[in-house]
N, C-alpha and C positions, 0 to 999 in steps of 0.2 A: 624815521625820525625817532622814536622812540627808545630803538634798540642806541641810537648815537646817545640819548642822552643817561641812558643805563650804561654805557660804556664810559660817558663821562663822569660820572658820577662814582664807577668803578675804580677809576685812575684815581680821581681826587682821593677817595678812602686809602689806596695805596698810598699816595703822597703823606698820608697820617702817618703811615708807620715807618717810611722812610724819615720824614721829618723828625720823627722821636727818636729815632734810633741815630741821625746825624748829630741832633742836638745834644743826646745823653755821652755821645761819643766824646766830642770835643769838651764835654764837659765832665767827661770821666775822671780825669787825674784831683782834680778839686772835688768832686763829689765823693771820690773815694778817700780823700783826706780828711774831708768833715767829718766821715764817720768812723773814723779810728777810735775818738775817745765820747761818751756820751754828751758830755758837757759842752761839745760842738754842733750840738745837734743845729741851734740856732742859725751857725752859718750853711748849715746844709739845706734848712729850710729857704732859705734866701735864695741858696741857686735852684731850689725847685721851683720859685717863683719865676726867676729870670728864664727857666725851662719851659712853664706854663706857658707865659707871655711871648716867647719864641714861635710855638708851636699853636697858639691860637692865631696867631698873626699871621705865619706863613699860610694856615687853611681859610684864611679869610674870616674869621671871624671877630667880632667887636663886640666886647663885655660889656655891658651897661648894666649897673648896679645902682637901686635905690636902699638907701640907708634911713633908717627910722630913727636911729642914734649913733652917729659915726665914731664918737669915743669909744662904743660898748667893742667893737672890734679890736682894741690893744688890749684889753683883758683876758688872761686864762682862763679858758672857758671849756665848754664841752660842746662842738657844732652839729649842728643837727639838719640835715638835707635830705631832699625827696631825693630818689636815683634816679636816672634817666637815659643817662646815656655813658660811654667810653670818656668825655668831655668833662664830666662833673669835677672828678679829679682836679685836672688843671682850672676850673672856674673857682675852686675852693680856694684854693694855693693862693691865687689874685686876691679873694674877697675879705679873708682874714687878716691883719698885720701881724698879730699875736703868735709866736710861732706854736705851730700842734703838729701832731701826728695821727695818721689813721689807724682806727681797729677795722680792720677787713677780712673778708677769706683769703684761705692760704693758695688757694689756687693762682690768686695774682702773683704769687713768687714763682709761678712756671714761665711766665713772660719774659726773654730773651732781654739784658741789660736792663729794664725797668724793674724786674723781678728780683737780681741781684741788689739793688739798692733799696728796695720796698721789704724785702725780707732784714734787711739788716738794720732798718731804723724804724720801721712801724712794728705793730700787735697782730700779728696773725692769728687766727683762728679758725680752726678745724671745728663747722658745722655739724660734722657726725658724730663729733667728741664730747661728752659734756665736761670732762677731765681737761680737756684743751681751753673749752668756754671759762669754767672757773680758773685757768692758770692766766688766761688775757683779761679778764677782771682783776684779779690781783696786781696784776702787772700797768694795768691801767690806772689803779688806786696808787702805784708808787710814782708812776711818772706823774699824775696829777698833784700829789704833794710835793713833787721836786718844781711844780709852777709850769709845766707843760699844759697844754691844751690837748684835748686830743678830738677827733673827729668821726664820727658814725652815721651812716646811714643806716635809719631803724628798720626802712622795709626790710632788710636782709639779701638785696639783691636789685636788682631792674625788672621790673615787673612787665607782664605782656601789655603789648601797646595800647590794647583798648581799653588797659585800667590807670587810672588819672593818679591813682593816690593808693598803694596798698597799707595792708592792715601795719602796727608797728611793730617790733619788737620792743620788750623792756629794760635792755641791758643800759642804753644812754641814760635812761631816768633814774634806774635804781644809782647808777653812777653819779649823777646828778644829788640824788638824794642822799646817799651814803657821804657824801664828801663834800655838801654844802656848796658846790660850783654849780653856775648859774650856766644855762643853756643859750646859745645862740643860733635862732631857725632861719635857715637860708631856705627859700625858695626859687628853684631853677625854673623859670616860666618859657624860656623856648629850646632847651637843650636836647629834647625828647624830637622835636621836628629838625633840629637843627643836622643833628649826627646820633640817628638813630642804628639800633642793631642789624635792622634789614639792610641787606649788602646793598641794593641799589635806589636807596632812597637819603637824604638830607642833601644840605647845599651852604656855603656859606651865606650868615646873613647877622643881622644882631643878636646879640645874645640878653635878654632880660635875665636880671635876678634882682628879688629882693632881699634884702637883710633885715630881719626882724630887732627889735631891743631883746637885751639879755634880761631872762625868764628863770627866778628864782625856786628854788624848792619850798613849799609851804608844808604843815603840819608832820603829823607822824609818817613812819616810812611806809609802810603798805599803803595808806591813804594818798599819801603826797608822788608814790611813783605812777599810781593809778590817774590821778589827777595832774599829774607834769605829761607824763603821754597823752591824755586828751586835748590838755593847753594848746601843745607843740604840733599837734595833727590838727588841731582846729584852724590855729595860725596859717598854717603853709598850706591848708585847704582854700580856705579863706583869700589867699594870694594869688592861688591858680584861678579860682572864680572870678576874681576880679581882673585878671589878667585877659582872659576871654571875651 
């Protein structure tokens, strides 16, 4: 019985790869056209929301979100969320209405099809290179000045399964303080159980997410960065504890 269950989960996860490829292939000409000019990114963002909705629905996931201040998600901001699963990106697209782009690791650009558009539209960071990190920071400044939001998973990757919330890096919070841009905290409650990286684990289920209020930076730069990092981490940690 256990072998049958594991085979079922494996087939279901293989379907995740297939449905992603199918949806991106169908949308390919529209996605490509929307990346030819930087000013057309809002159209690309809408297409990504359609892609995310199709994939989550096809996998049997139903996203249930609780907004502490629904109007906040329409404002350009820095989106900060705990990182738990490959479906975090899909969920993030659906939870924030205002167009944003991701700041993420360069390794994702190697994924077929997905990586092609990821490389063309988002800000890539080679975490082993200090120069790359600096360039990505400057590019994020430029995009924020142009009115786009950015999304950062401040744990720097998906932590080990036994770690509920890994330590946060400072990049998102330095961007917030430097640009005077608020942070929108998002907490993914069920994504780790629903679609973990473990090959034979996961299942279709309701996905709970909690979206906090916009949090604005306070005080002088060095102090404000530390304070903002601690404040956002406490909010996400509280939401995780409350959901248990």
